[in-house]
gemmi code that builds the backbone of each chain (N, CA, C; Angstrom):
import gemmi

chains = {
    "A": [
        ("MET", (143.116, -15.537, -147.152), (144.108, -14.671, -147.785), (144.850, -13.864, -146.712)),
        ("ASN", (146.158, -13.708, -146.882), (146.953, -12.984, -145.903), (146.592, -11.496, -145.882)),
        ("GLU", (146.696, -10.926, -144.689), (146.430, -9.497, -144.546), (147.532, -8.709, -145.247)),
        ("LYS", (147.145, -7.672, -145.964), (148.136, -6.845, -146.648), (148.614, -5.735, -145.716)),
        ("ILE", (149.911, -5.712, -145.489), (150.495, -4.681, -144.626), (151.381, -3.792, -145.483)),
        ("PRO", (151.021, -2.515, -145.614), (151.824, -1.625, -146.472), (153.246, -1.446, -145.936)),
        ("LEU", (154.211, -1.600, -146.813), (155.605, -1.344, -146.439), (156.028, 0.015, -147.009)),
        ("LEU", (155.743, 0.223, -148.278), (156.108, 1.485, -148.926), (154.889, 2.069, -149.633)),
        ("GLU", (154.656, 3.351, -149.409), (153.557, 4.046, -150.083), (154.103, 5.308, -150.755)),
        ("ILE", (153.875, 5.408, -152.049), (154.265, 6.611, -152.798), (153.002, 7.432, -152.995)),
        ("LYS", (153.013, 8.647, -152.483), (151.792, 9.454, -152.525), (151.998, 10.715, -153.373)),
        ("ASN", (151.477, 10.675, -154.582), (151.484, 11.852, -155.473), (152.807, 12.595, -155.462)),
        ("LEU", (153.850, 11.856, -155.631), (155.195, 12.429, -155.503), (155.546, 13.259, -156.731)),
        ("ASN", (156.028, 14.441, -156.472), (156.396, 15.367, -157.535), (157.828, 15.796, -157.273)),
        ("VAL", (158.703, 15.547, -158.234), (160.142, 15.655, -157.984), (160.807, 16.520, -159.045)),
        ("SER", (161.772, 17.322, -158.642), (162.601, 18.015, -159.630), (164.057, 17.664, -159.372)),
        ("ILE", (164.872, 17.879, -160.386), (166.288, 17.561, -160.249), (167.023, 18.783, -159.722)),
        ("ARG", (167.739, 18.599, -158.641), (168.482, 19.686, -158.003), (169.813, 19.909, -158.733)),
        ("ASN", (170.266, 21.140, -158.766), (171.569, 21.471, -159.344), (171.749, 20.899, -160.746)),
        ("SER", (170.727, 21.007, -161.532), (170.795, 20.443, -162.875), (170.587, 21.541, -163.907)),
        ("ASN", (171.136, 21.342, -165.087), (170.882, 22.271, -166.174), (169.444, 22.158, -166.665)),
        ("ILE", (168.843, 21.024, -166.343), (167.466, 20.803, -166.775), (166.562, 21.417, -165.709)),
        ("LYS", (166.137, 22.652, -165.938), (165.450, 23.396, -164.886), (163.995, 22.987, -164.698)),
        ("LYS", (163.331, 22.662, -165.816), (161.880, 22.485, -165.705), (161.458, 21.026, -165.706)),
        ("PHE", (162.418, 20.166, -165.729), (162.091, 18.736, -165.809), (161.613, 18.239, -164.452)),
        ("LYS", (160.513, 17.577, -164.428), (160.056, 17.015, -163.160), (159.242, 15.750, -163.403)),
        ("PHE", (159.219, 14.941, -162.377), (158.491, 13.682, -162.469), (157.261, 13.769, -161.590)),
        ("ASP", (156.225, 13.136, -162.015), (155.010, 13.126, -161.210), (154.581, 11.676, -161.034)),
        ("TYR", (154.906, 11.128, -159.895), (154.568, 9.728, -159.645), (153.173, 9.645, -159.055)),
        ("LYS", (152.276, 8.978, -159.739), (150.883, 8.953, -159.276), (150.571, 7.619, -158.623)),
    ],
    "B": [
        ("MET", (150.792, 4.373, -155.344), (151.515, 3.102, -155.460), (151.798, 2.580, -154.053)),
        ("ILE", (151.324, 1.391, -153.765), (151.557, 0.792, -152.448), (152.236, -0.566, -152.629)),
        ("ILE", (153.322, -0.760, -151.906), (154.000, -2.055, -151.904), (153.797, -2.665, -150.527)),
        ("ASN", (153.078, -3.775, -150.505), (152.825, -4.437, -149.230), (153.942, -5.414, -148.901)),
        ("LYS", (154.028, -5.753, -147.627), (155.052, -6.708, -147.201), (154.865, -8.034, -147.938)),
        ("GLY", (155.969, -8.586, -148.396), (155.931, -9.887, -149.060), (155.651, -9.819, -150.549)),
        ("GLU", (155.477, -8.622, -151.082), (155.120, -8.501, -152.503), (156.347, -8.231, -153.371)),
        ("ILE", (156.236, -8.675, -154.619), (157.246, -8.369, -155.628), (156.598, -7.462, -156.666)),
        ("HIS", (157.196, -6.306, -156.880), (156.695, -5.376, -157.893), (157.765, -5.198, -158.956)),
        ("ALA", (157.344, -5.142, -160.190), (158.278, -4.840, -161.276), (157.890, -3.495, -161.872)),
        ("ILE", (158.890, -2.694, -162.184), (158.644, -1.428, -162.871), (159.346, -1.487, -164.218)),
        ("MET", (158.573, -1.267, -165.259), (159.119, -1.296, -166.615), (158.825, 0.037, -167.296)),
        ("GLY", (159.480, 0.267, -168.396), (159.252, 1.521, -169.122), (160.450, 1.854, -169.980)),
        ("ARG", (160.227, 2.794, -170.892), (161.298, 3.201, -171.790), (162.483, 3.772, -171.017)),
        ("ASN", (163.624, 3.823, -171.685), (164.764, 4.541, -171.111), (164.343, 5.980, -170.869)),
        ("GLY", (164.724, 6.511, -169.717), (164.422, 7.916, -169.427), (163.004, 8.179, -168.965)),
        ("SER", (162.258, 7.125, -168.667), (160.861, 7.330, -168.254), (160.742, 7.679, -166.774)),
        ("GLY", (161.844, 7.515, -166.020), (161.813, 7.911, -164.606), (161.951, 6.764, -163.618)),
        ("LYS", (162.228, 5.562, -164.111), (162.312, 4.392, -163.223), (163.452, 4.534, -162.216)),
        ("SER", (164.634, 4.817, -162.733), (165.797, 4.947, -161.847), (165.644, 6.144, -160.917)),
        ("THR", (165.048, 7.212, -161.426), (164.834, 8.391, -160.587), (163.943, 8.037, -159.407)),
        ("LEU", (162.884, 7.293, -159.672), (161.992, 6.887, -158.586), (162.768, 6.103, -157.529)),
        ("SER", (163.614, 5.172, -157.990), (164.372, 4.351, -157.033), (165.327, 5.221, -156.214)),
        ("LYS", (165.963, 6.188, -156.875), (166.898, 7.062, -156.153), (166.167, 7.967, -155.168)),
        ("VAL", (165.004, 8.437, -155.565), (164.224, 9.294, -154.670), (163.805, 8.500, -153.426)),
        ("ILE", (163.412, 7.256, -153.620), (163.037, 6.422, -152.462), (164.245, 6.227, -151.545)),
        ("ALA", (165.415, 6.022, -152.155), (166.625, 5.785, -151.352), (167.153, 7.067, -150.714)),
        ("GLY", (166.692, 8.233, -151.209), (167.109, 9.498, -150.600), (168.265, 10.185, -151.292)),
        ("HIS", (168.424, 9.967, -152.568), (169.518, 10.609, -153.305), (169.398, 12.132, -153.209)),
        ("PRO", (170.491, 12.807, -152.855), (170.405, 14.254, -152.631), (170.236, 15.088, -153.902)),
        ("ALA", (170.289, 14.464, -155.070), (170.189, 15.226, -156.321), (168.756, 15.630, -156.656)),
        ("TYR", (167.808, 15.232, -155.828), (166.404, 15.502, -156.171), (165.696, 16.314, -155.097)),
        ("ASN", (164.860, 17.234, -155.554), (163.989, 18.004, -154.662), (162.594, 17.403, -154.697)),
        ("ILE", (162.029, 17.205, -153.536), (160.635, 16.758, -153.489), (159.759, 18.009, -153.466)),
        ("LEU", (158.988, 18.203, -154.510), (158.152, 19.404, -154.613), (156.832, 19.223, -153.881)),
        ("SER", (156.292, 18.023, -153.956), (155.043, 17.741, -153.239), (154.894, 16.228, -153.126)),
        ("GLY", (153.916, 15.798, -152.359), (153.683, 14.375, -152.159), (154.496, 13.830, -151.003)),
        ("ASP", (154.456, 12.523, -150.847), (155.124, 11.922, -149.696), (155.535, 10.486, -150.017)),
        ("ILE", (156.519, 9.998, -149.263), (156.898, 8.578, -149.308), (156.775, 8.054, -147.891)),
        ("LEU", (155.929, 7.061, -147.707), (155.770, 6.463, -146.384), (156.450, 5.098, -146.377)),
        ("PHE", (157.239, 4.861, -145.332), (157.864, 3.548, -145.159), (157.436, 3.046, -143.779)),
        ("ASN", (156.793, 1.913, -143.769), (156.181, 1.412, -142.531), (155.281, 2.469, -141.892)),
        ("GLY", (154.582, 3.195, -142.748), (153.584, 4.153, -142.271), (154.116, 5.517, -141.895)),
        ("LYS", (155.444, 5.716, -141.964), (156.011, 7.007, -141.569), (156.708, 7.674, -142.755)),
        ("SER", (156.572, 8.985, -142.811), (157.214, 9.728, -143.899), (158.731, 9.642, -143.763)),
        ("ILE", (159.398, 9.417, -144.873), (160.866, 9.336, -144.838), (161.510, 10.496, -145.594)),
        ("LEU", (160.729, 11.461, -146.008), (161.269, 12.541, -146.848), (162.393, 13.314, -146.165)),
        ("GLU", (162.288, 13.474, -144.850), (163.300, 14.256, -144.134), (164.436, 13.389, -143.602)),
        ("ILE", (164.422, 12.126, -143.930), (165.411, 11.189, -143.373), (166.581, 11.012, -144.338)),
        ("GLU", (167.785, 11.065, -143.798), (169.001, 10.943, -144.604), (169.087, 9.545, -145.238)),
        ("PRO", (169.768, 9.438, -146.397), (169.824, 8.151, -147.101), (170.418, 7.012, -146.264)),
        ("GLU", (171.472, 7.326, -145.469), (172.076, 6.241, -144.689), (171.122, 5.713, -143.627)),
        ("LEU", (170.291, 6.622, -143.096), (169.321, 6.187, -142.093), (168.197, 5.380, -142.752)),
        ("ARG", (167.834, 5.792, -143.953), (166.831, 5.009, -144.701), (167.341, 3.585, -144.916)),
        ("ALA", (168.657, 3.484, -145.216), (169.255, 2.153, -145.411), (169.179, 1.357, -144.106)),
        ("HIS", (169.470, 2.020, -143.004), (169.399, 1.334, -141.711), (167.972, 0.876, -141.406)),
        ("MET", (167.017, 1.699, -141.856), (165.608, 1.370, -141.584), (165.126, 0.198, -142.440)),
        ("GLY", (165.911, -0.135, -143.488), (165.541, -1.313, -144.268), (165.261, -1.079, -145.734)),
        ("ILE", (165.803, 0.015, -146.273), (165.645, 0.258, -147.714), (166.992, 0.013, -148.383)),
        ("PHE", (167.014, -0.892, -149.321), (168.252, -1.226, -150.022), (168.082, -0.938, -151.506)),
        ("LEU", (169.066, -0.256, -152.080), (169.042, 0.004, -153.521), (170.260, -0.620, -154.172)),
        ("ALA", (170.018, -1.559, -155.083), (171.099, -2.128, -155.887), (171.262, -1.258, -157.117)),
        ("PHE", (172.468, -0.728, -157.306), (172.691, 0.250, -158.364), (172.651, -0.378, -159.757)),
        ("GLN", (172.159, 0.440, -160.690), (172.218, 0.042, -162.102), (173.678, -0.039, -162.556)),
        ("TYR", (174.468, 0.911, -162.070), (175.893, 0.924, -162.388), (176.680, 0.904, -161.081)),
        ("PRO", (176.983, -0.284, -160.557), (177.684, -0.368, -159.264), (179.020, 0.381, -159.292)),
        ("VAL", (179.304, 1.047, -158.203), (180.456, 1.940, -158.129), (181.707, 1.174, -157.711)),
        ("GLU", (182.827, 1.490, -158.364), (184.114, 0.912, -157.944), (184.696, 1.780, -156.827)),
        ("ILE", (185.233, 1.133, -155.800), (185.839, 1.892, -154.702), (187.280, 1.411, -154.521)),
        ("PRO", (188.208, 2.036, -155.245), (189.621, 1.635, -155.123), (190.125, 1.854, -153.694)),
        ("GLY", (190.937, 0.913, -153.218), (191.546, 1.066, -151.896), (190.702, 0.525, -150.755)),
        ("VAL", (189.478, 0.099, -151.053), (188.620, -0.467, -149.999), (188.306, -1.910, -150.378)),
        ("SER", (188.701, -2.835, -149.511), (188.445, -4.237, -149.845), (186.957, -4.541, -149.708)),
        ("ASN", (186.511, -5.463, -150.546), (185.109, -5.850, -150.526), (184.707, -6.375, -149.150)),
        ("GLU", (185.603, -7.128, -148.535), (185.299, -7.701, -147.216), (185.094, -6.589, -146.179)),
        ("ASP", (186.003, -5.617, -146.156), (185.865, -4.501, -145.205), (184.578, -3.722, -145.467)),
        ("PHE", (184.333, -3.464, -146.740), (183.131, -2.705, -147.113), (181.867, -3.414, -146.638)),
        ("LEU", (181.798, -4.707, -146.936), (180.603, -5.471, -146.574), (180.451, -5.571, -145.056)),
        ("ARG", (181.586, -5.783, -144.357), (181.514, -5.926, -142.896), (181.090, -4.614, -142.235)),
        ("LEU", (181.641, -3.509, -142.734), (181.273, -2.206, -142.159), (179.804, -1.882, -142.433)),
        ("ALA", (179.357, -2.200, -143.634), (177.946, -1.960, -143.964), (177.051, -2.820, -143.072)),
        ("TYR", (177.441, -4.072, -142.909), (176.671, -5.008, -142.077), (176.619, -4.519, -140.632)),
        ("ASN", (177.787, -4.172, -140.101), (177.843, -3.725, -138.703), (177.069, -2.431, -138.502)),
        ("SER", (177.168, -1.541, -139.456), (176.483, -0.263, -139.344), (174.979, -0.472, -139.215)),
        ("LYS", (174.437, -1.346, -140.061), (172.986, -1.588, -140.033), (172.580, -2.310, -138.749)),
        ("TYR", (173.339, -3.332, -138.382), (172.914, -4.140, -137.230), (173.160, -3.440, -135.897)),
        ("GLN", (174.164, -2.562, -135.854), (174.345, -1.759, -134.639), (173.187, -0.775, -134.488)),
        ("TYR", (172.695, -0.255, -135.616), (171.522, 0.629, -135.578), (170.336, -0.131, -134.981)),
        ("GLU", (170.263, -1.422, -135.262), (169.151, -2.223, -134.753), (169.392, -2.700, -133.322)),
        ("GLY", (170.540, -2.313, -132.750), (170.800, -2.626, -131.346), (171.647, -3.868, -131.102)),
        ("TYR", (172.159, -4.450, -132.180), (173.007, -5.633, -132.019), (174.465, -5.222, -131.844)),
        ("ASN", (175.252, -6.140, -131.269), (176.680, -5.881, -131.143), (177.370, -6.052, -132.488)),
        ("GLU", (178.513, -5.403, -132.617), (179.312, -5.526, -133.832), (179.783, -6.973, -133.994)),
        ("ILE", (179.700, -7.474, -135.208), (180.158, -8.851, -135.451), (181.684, -8.823, -135.606)),
        ("ASN", (182.367, -9.833, -135.043), (183.826, -9.827, -135.185), (184.200, -10.374, -136.569)),
        ("PRO", (185.387, -9.991, -137.055), (185.749, -10.331, -138.438), (185.705, -11.829, -138.739)),
        ("ILE", (186.034, -12.669, -137.773), (186.046, -14.119, -138.044), (184.617, -14.640, -138.221)),
        ("ASP", (183.720, -14.204, -137.348), (182.321, -14.618, -137.496), (181.734, -14.073, -138.795)),
        ("PHE", (182.192, -12.876, -139.172), (181.676, -12.278, -140.402), (182.088, -13.107, -141.613)),
        ("ILE", (183.326, -13.588, -141.603), (183.805, -14.404, -142.725), (182.938, -15.651, -142.887)),
        ("THR", (182.589, -16.273, -141.761), (181.724, -17.452, -141.815), (180.379, -17.083, -142.442)),
        ("LEU", (179.846, -15.952, -141.991), (178.548, -15.502, -142.496), (178.610, -15.185, -143.993)),
        ("VAL", (179.635, -14.427, -144.378), (179.684, -13.966, -145.764), (180.022, -15.112, -146.719)),
        ("ASN", (180.793, -16.077, -146.244), (181.087, -17.236, -147.091), (179.821, -18.019, -147.409)),
        ("ASP", (178.934, -18.082, -146.435), (177.661, -18.750, -146.652), (176.846, -18.002, -147.713)),
        ("LYS", (176.865, -16.679, -147.607), (176.114, -15.852, -148.570), (176.739, -15.914, -149.970)),
        ("LEU", (178.070, -16.033, -150.010), (178.756, -16.112, -151.305), (178.262, -17.294, -152.129)),
        ("LYS", (177.954, -18.387, -151.425), (177.487, -19.589, -152.140), (176.170, -19.298, -152.856)),
        ("THR", (175.337, -18.464, -152.238), (174.036, -18.139, -152.836), (174.206, -17.494, -154.196)),
        ("VAL", (175.240, -16.663, -154.313), (175.435, -15.954, -155.587), (176.590, -16.541, -156.406)),
        ("ASP", (177.053, -17.714, -155.972), (178.083, -18.427, -156.725), (179.308, -17.542, -156.992)),
        ("MET", (179.779, -16.866, -155.942), (180.972, -16.020, -156.078), (182.143, -16.671, -155.358)),
        ("ASP", (183.304, -16.544, -155.957), (184.520, -17.070, -155.349), (184.921, -16.177, -154.171)),
        ("PRO", (185.341, -16.776, -153.035), (185.748, -15.973, -151.881), (186.865, -14.971, -152.187)),
        ("VAL", (187.589, -15.191, -153.283), (188.664, -14.262, -153.629), (188.115, -12.842, -153.871)),
        ("PHE", (186.838, -12.760, -154.215), (186.246, -11.438, -154.457), (186.153, -10.613, -153.181)),
        ("LEU", (186.253, -11.277, -152.029), (186.234, -10.524, -150.767), (187.523, -9.744, -150.573)),
        ("THR", (188.617, -10.274, -151.118), (189.921, -9.637, -150.900), (190.191, -8.531, -151.912)),
        ("ARG", (189.408, -8.502, -152.955), (189.612, -7.467, -153.989), (188.905, -6.172, -153.603)),
        ("ASN", (189.344, -5.065, -154.186), (188.690, -3.788, -153.913), (187.269, -3.805, -154.471)),
        ("VAL", (186.394, -3.056, -153.827), (184.970, -3.095, -154.155), (184.740, -2.817, -155.643)),
        ("ASN", (184.291, -3.847, -156.315), (183.904, -3.775, -157.740), (185.041, -3.426, -158.705)),
        ("GLU", (186.235, -3.208, -158.194), (187.337, -2.785, -159.065), (187.786, -3.952, -159.938)),
        ("GLY", (187.681, -3.777, -161.228), (188.067, -4.837, -162.152), (187.065, -5.974, -162.247)),
        ("PHE", (185.931, -5.855, -161.550), (184.906, -6.893, -161.648), (184.267, -6.808, -163.039)),
        ("SER", (183.835, -7.935, -163.571), (183.058, -7.907, -164.810), (181.672, -7.347, -164.479)),
        ("GLY", (180.905, -7.047, -165.520), (179.549, -6.525, -165.308), (178.708, -7.472, -164.464)),
        ("GLY", (178.803, -8.762, -164.780), (178.030, -9.765, -164.040), (178.477, -9.889, -162.594)),
        ("GLU", (179.806, -9.814, -162.382), (180.335, -9.905, -161.010), (179.873, -8.726, -160.160)),
        ("LYS", (179.834, -7.549, -160.778), (179.353, -6.362, -160.049), (177.901, -6.552, -159.621)),
        ("LYS", (177.114, -7.102, -160.521), (175.690, -7.289, -160.205), (175.518, -8.361, -159.133)),
        ("LYS", (176.333, -9.398, -159.210), (176.275, -10.431, -158.168), (176.688, -9.841, -156.826)),
        ("ASN", (177.665, -8.952, -156.860), (178.128, -8.309, -155.629), (177.015, -7.471, -155.002)),
        ("GLU", (176.176, -6.876, -155.832), (175.023, -6.129, -155.323), (174.051, -7.084, -154.612)),
        ("ILE", (173.827, -8.248, -155.232), (172.915, -9.225, -154.625), (173.515, -9.775, -153.323)),
        ("LEU", (174.842, -9.902, -153.299), (175.515, -10.330, -152.062), (175.241, -9.316, -150.944)),
        ("GLN", (175.378, -8.037, -151.265), (175.067, -6.982, -150.276), (173.620, -7.075, -149.830)),
        ("MET", (172.721, -7.260, -150.792), (171.297, -7.359, -150.466), (171.041, -8.512, -149.509)),
        ("SER", (171.674, -9.626, -149.798), (171.501, -10.816, -148.979), (172.047, -10.601, -147.561)),
        ("LEU", (173.213, -9.951, -147.471), (173.834, -9.700, -146.163), (173.016, -8.732, -145.316)),
        ("LEU", (172.569, -7.658, -145.954), (171.890, -6.605, -145.196), (170.456, -6.984, -144.854)),
        ("ASP", (169.910, -7.935, -145.609), (168.602, -8.491, -145.263), (167.560, -7.385, -145.067)),
        ("SER", (167.550, -6.426, -145.987), (166.663, -5.269, -145.849), (165.208, -5.657, -146.113)),
        ("ASN", (164.304, -4.848, -145.560), (162.884, -5.141, -145.743), (162.420, -4.832, -147.162)),
        ("LEU", (163.000, -3.781, -147.747), (162.635, -3.418, -149.115), (163.901, -3.344, -149.956)),
        ("SER", (163.979, -4.192, -150.961), (165.126, -4.158, -151.864), (164.660, -3.668, -153.230)),
        ("ILE", (165.329, -2.631, -153.701), (165.013, -2.089, -155.026), (166.185, -2.434, -155.934)),
        ("LEU", (165.921, -3.197, -156.958), (166.989, -3.653, -157.847), (166.856, -2.940, -159.188)),
        ("ASP", (167.770, -1.995, -159.410), (167.684, -1.160, -160.604), (168.447, -1.806, -161.752)),
        ("GLU", (167.712, -2.445, -162.630), (168.279, -3.131, -163.798), (169.429, -4.059, -163.426)),
        ("THR", (169.219, -4.789, -162.344), (170.243, -5.738, -161.919), (170.428, -6.836, -162.957)),
        ("ASP", (169.418, -7.064, -163.784), (169.524, -8.134, -164.783), (170.196, -7.684, -166.076)),
        ("SER", (170.385, -6.370, -166.232), (170.995, -5.899, -167.483), (172.451, -6.335, -167.572)),
        ("GLY", (172.826, -6.846, -168.706), (174.215, -7.237, -168.926), (174.585, -8.598, -168.375)),
        ("LEU", (173.612, -9.339, -167.872), (173.927, -10.662, -167.317), (173.770, -11.746, -168.380)),
        ("ASP", (174.683, -12.732, -168.330), (174.466, -13.894, -169.191), (173.411, -14.794, -168.531)),
        ("ILE", (172.998, -15.833, -169.233), (171.885, -16.662, -168.754), (172.186, -17.282, -167.392)),
        ("ASP", (173.418, -17.790, -167.220), (173.771, -18.421, -165.951), (173.775, -17.412, -164.812)),
        ("ALA", (174.343, -16.234, -165.082), (174.386, -15.196, -164.042), (172.980, -14.730, -163.695)),
        ("LEU", (172.118, -14.671, -164.699), (170.729, -14.266, -164.450), (170.046, -15.258, -163.508)),
        ("LYS", (170.300, -16.550, -163.733), (169.712, -17.573, -162.855), (170.234, -17.428, -161.435)),
        ("ILE", (171.531, -17.142, -161.318), (172.145, -17.002, -159.986), (171.575, -15.786, -159.262)),
        ("VAL", (171.487, -14.680, -159.980), (170.927, -13.463, -159.382), (169.470, -13.706, -158.975)),
        ("SER", (168.730, -14.379, -159.836), (167.328, -14.688, -159.519), (167.242, -15.552, -158.272)),
        ("LYS", (168.154, -16.514, -158.169), (168.164, -17.392, -156.994), (168.399, -16.567, -155.726)),
        ("GLY", (169.320, -15.609, -155.823), (169.600, -14.746, -154.673), (168.389, -13.925, -154.279)),
        ("ILE", (167.657, -13.437, -155.265), (166.446, -12.650, -154.976), (165.395, -13.542, -154.308)),
        ("LEU", (165.223, -14.731, -154.863), (164.213, -15.638, -154.314), (164.563, -16.072, -152.886)),
        ("GLN", (165.855, -16.198, -152.630), (166.310, -16.547, -151.279), (165.852, -15.468, -150.291)),
        ("THR", (166.026, -14.211, -150.681), (165.589, -13.086, -149.840), (164.091, -13.148, -149.603)),
        ("LEU", (163.369, -13.526, -150.629), (161.910, -13.502, -150.559), (161.320, -14.674, -149.781)),
        ("LYS", (162.198, -15.578, -149.322), (161.680, -16.663, -148.477), (161.091, -16.096, -147.195)),
        ("ASN", (161.641, -14.965, -146.765), (161.066, -14.254, -145.626), (159.865, -13.459, -146.143)),
        ("LYS", (158.697, -13.824, -145.687), (157.457, -13.241, -146.226), (157.252, -11.784, -145.820)),
        ("GLU", (158.142, -11.260, -144.986), (158.053, -9.859, -144.596), (158.779, -8.960, -145.597)),
        ("LYS", (159.612, -9.570, -146.442), (160.466, -8.793, -147.347), (159.749, -8.489, -148.664)),
        ("SER", (160.048, -7.331, -149.190), (159.469, -6.936, -150.482), (160.589, -6.550, -151.442)),
        ("VAL", (160.311, -6.744, -152.712), (161.315, -6.439, -153.731), (160.677, -5.635, -154.862)),
        ("VAL", (161.408, -4.624, -155.315), (161.006, -3.887, -156.512), (162.060, -4.165, -157.580)),
        ("LEU", (161.626, -4.716, -158.686), (162.532, -5.032, -159.796), (162.325, -4.008, -160.904)),
        ("ILE", (163.356, -3.234, -161.181), (163.290, -2.346, -162.328), (163.985, -3.077, -163.465)),
        ("THR", (163.257, -3.320, -164.519), (163.838, -4.157, -165.574), (163.273, -3.806, -166.942)),
        ("HIS", (164.020, -4.147, -167.948), (163.536, -3.993, -169.326), (163.094, -5.340, -169.903)),
        ("TYR", (163.369, -6.407, -169.187), (163.248, -7.716, -169.827), (162.317, -8.672, -169.100)),
        ("GLN", (161.555, -9.370, -169.898), (160.660, -10.406, -169.392), (161.437, -11.549, -168.739)),
        ("ARG", (162.651, -11.802, -169.223), (163.377, -13.028, -168.822), (163.606, -13.084, -167.310)),
        ("LEU", (163.895, -11.941, -166.653), (164.051, -11.957, -165.195), (162.732, -12.345, -164.529)),
        ("LEU", (161.640, -11.856, -165.113), (160.324, -12.083, -164.516), (159.854, -13.525, -164.714)),
        ("ASP", (160.547, -14.271, -165.581), (160.268, -15.703, -165.705), (160.753, -16.443, -164.459)),
        ("TYR", (161.815, -15.932, -163.862), (162.388, -16.575, -162.670), (161.800, -16.005, -161.384)),
        ("VAL", (161.686, -14.688, -161.343), (161.138, -14.023, -160.156), (159.796, -13.419, -160.560)),
        ("LYS", (158.741, -14.105, -160.207), (157.424, -13.713, -160.723), (156.817, -12.606, -159.854)),
        ("PRO", (156.580, -11.454, -160.480), (156.051, -10.328, -159.703), (154.547, -10.440, -159.440)),
        ("ASN", (154.114, -9.848, -158.334), (152.675, -9.744, -158.068), (152.050, -8.659, -158.938)),
        ("PHE", (152.834, -7.594, -159.153), (152.338, -6.467, -159.943), (153.428, -5.971, -160.892)),
        ("ILE", (153.000, -5.507, -162.049), (153.920, -4.843, -162.973), (153.390, -3.435, -163.222)),
        ("HIS", (154.260, -2.451, -163.044), (153.886, -1.063, -163.293), (154.650, -0.571, -164.520)),
        ("ILE", (154.000, 0.209, -165.322), (154.686, 0.807, -166.475), (154.812, 2.306, -166.251)),
        ("MET", (156.033, 2.785, -166.344), (156.278, 4.216, -166.211), (156.402, 4.847, -167.578)),
        ("HIS", (155.840, 6.032, -167.676), (155.894, 6.769, -168.937), (155.940, 8.245, -168.601)),
        ("LYS", (156.995, 8.918, -169.035), (157.153, 10.355, -168.780), (156.976, 10.697, -167.306)),
        ("GLY", (157.568, 9.880, -166.455), (157.578, 10.221, -165.021), (156.372, 9.778, -164.229)),
        ("SER", (155.429, 9.113, -164.855), (154.256, 8.656, -164.106), (154.038, 7.170, -164.334)),
        ("ILE", (153.443, 6.535, -163.346), (153.021, 5.156, -163.555), (151.673, 5.212, -164.262)),
        ("VAL", (151.668, 4.762, -165.515), (150.470, 4.924, -166.328), (149.639, 3.650, -166.406)),
        ("LYS", (150.238, 2.530, -166.022), (149.473, 1.290, -166.061), (150.036, 0.300, -165.051)),
        ("THR", (149.149, -0.408, -164.394), (149.551, -1.450, -163.455), (148.782, -2.717, -163.807)),
        ("GLY", (149.498, -3.826, -163.821), (148.817, -5.070, -164.156), (149.557, -6.264, -163.606)),
        ("ASP", (149.217, -7.443, -164.109), (149.894, -8.653, -163.650), (150.970, -9.051, -164.669)),
        ("ALA", (151.450, -10.278, -164.553), (152.574, -10.725, -165.377), (152.282, -10.646, -166.874)),
        ("THR", (151.019, -10.672, -167.245), (150.684, -10.639, -168.671), (151.085, -9.300, -169.307)),
        ("LEU", (151.189, -8.270, -168.462), (151.569, -6.954, -168.971), (152.993, -6.968, -169.547)),
        ("ALA", (153.889, -7.686, -168.882), (155.267, -7.775, -169.372), (155.307, -8.522, -170.706)),
        ("LYS", (154.487, -9.532, -170.818), (154.435, -10.301, -172.067), (153.900, -9.422, -173.205)),
        ("LYS", (152.939, -8.582, -172.864), (152.391, -7.660, -173.874), (153.486, -6.714, -174.364)),
        ("LEU", (154.296, -6.228, -173.416), (155.374, -5.305, -173.776), (156.385, -5.975, -174.697)),
        ("GLU", (156.664, -7.247, -174.415), (157.609, -7.986, -175.256), (157.117, -8.027, -176.703)),
        ("LEU", (155.807, -8.148, -176.850), (155.232, -8.282, -178.182), (155.050, -6.929, -178.872)),
        ("THR", (154.666, -5.920, -178.093), (154.228, -4.665, -178.723), (155.180, -3.493, -178.521)),
        ("GLY", (156.108, -3.604, -177.572), (156.952, -2.449, -177.259), (156.150, -1.407, -176.487)),
        ("TYR", (156.622, -0.178, -176.563), (156.009, 0.873, -175.744), (155.215, 1.900, -176.556)),
        ("ASP", (155.129, 1.711, -177.874), (154.484, 2.742, -178.702), (153.056, 3.044, -178.265)),
        ("TRP", (152.341, 2.011, -177.805), (150.943, 2.202, -177.423), (150.793, 3.164, -176.242)),
        ("LEU", (151.897, 3.387, -175.512), (151.828, 4.316, -174.375), (151.564, 5.745, -174.856)),
        ("ASP", (152.017, 6.054, -176.073), (151.842, 7.417, -176.576), (150.374, 7.768, -176.788)),
        ("ASP", (149.520, 6.742, -176.865), (148.092, 6.998, -177.086), (147.331, 7.152, -175.781)),
        ("LEU", (147.997, 6.933, -174.669), (147.294, 7.023, -173.369), (147.046, 8.481, -172.979)),
    ],
}
model = gemmi.Model(1)
for chain_id, residues in chains.items():
    chain = gemmi.Chain(chain_id)
    for i, (resn, *xyz) in enumerate(residues, 1):
        res = gemmi.Residue()
        res.name, res.seqid = resn, gemmi.SeqId(i, " ")
        for name, pos in zip(("N", "CA", "C"), xyz):
            atom = gemmi.Atom()
            atom.name, atom.element = name, gemmi.Element(name[0])
            atom.pos, atom.b_iso = gemmi.Position(*pos), 0.0
            res.add_atom(atom)
        chain.add_residue(res)
    model.add_chain(chain)
structure = gemmi.Structure()
structure.add_model(model)
structure.setup_entities()
């Protein structure tokens, strides 16, 4: 089996929308 | 969530679940604040890196709604984008004649008429033509990670096959990875993902293989509310 080489890693990303009317909306990528 | 080199990942989920936001955050869209966590690309954090530099480093995002750019010819746009990336990698600028040879070859992959090079970027293009133009850019830039945000939406069956062919062409290089954001199983019939992730309310709540997409086709997303 081929060795797995990570290209992209998302680590517990927590995001809010800047300059938006939606103040409390945020995403939590696990 | 880890995407290894050579892998195809699909992200599915309801409208508004955060799929497009994730893709934009990876690409570096300035509309988002990173509150915590990290994004590593080739092992290095890219959070502080500008979007254009991320593109140079090998992150490509095909837009869900490709932008029209009046006054800029598709050929100029593509050549400048190509030169910008390859000059970053230390190569010399390609001259316009050599570029035409290169881009004509790529046009065949997506079954586009060369006349689209002379038209303004996406201006007056049909929905399918815009999506093919995104795949043309992806093919030209040869990025290590291509994120395709609902590239299959709005395509007829023939265009879907052509777009799929373009994606598979990119994936012939085993170093390249693709993230497909899609609502439909039909794209995944042509481009078979290694993993399918389901997003719900901003989080990836389930990861599985191709059978997960088939389950969604049958059941929809209601079962996510019970998780």
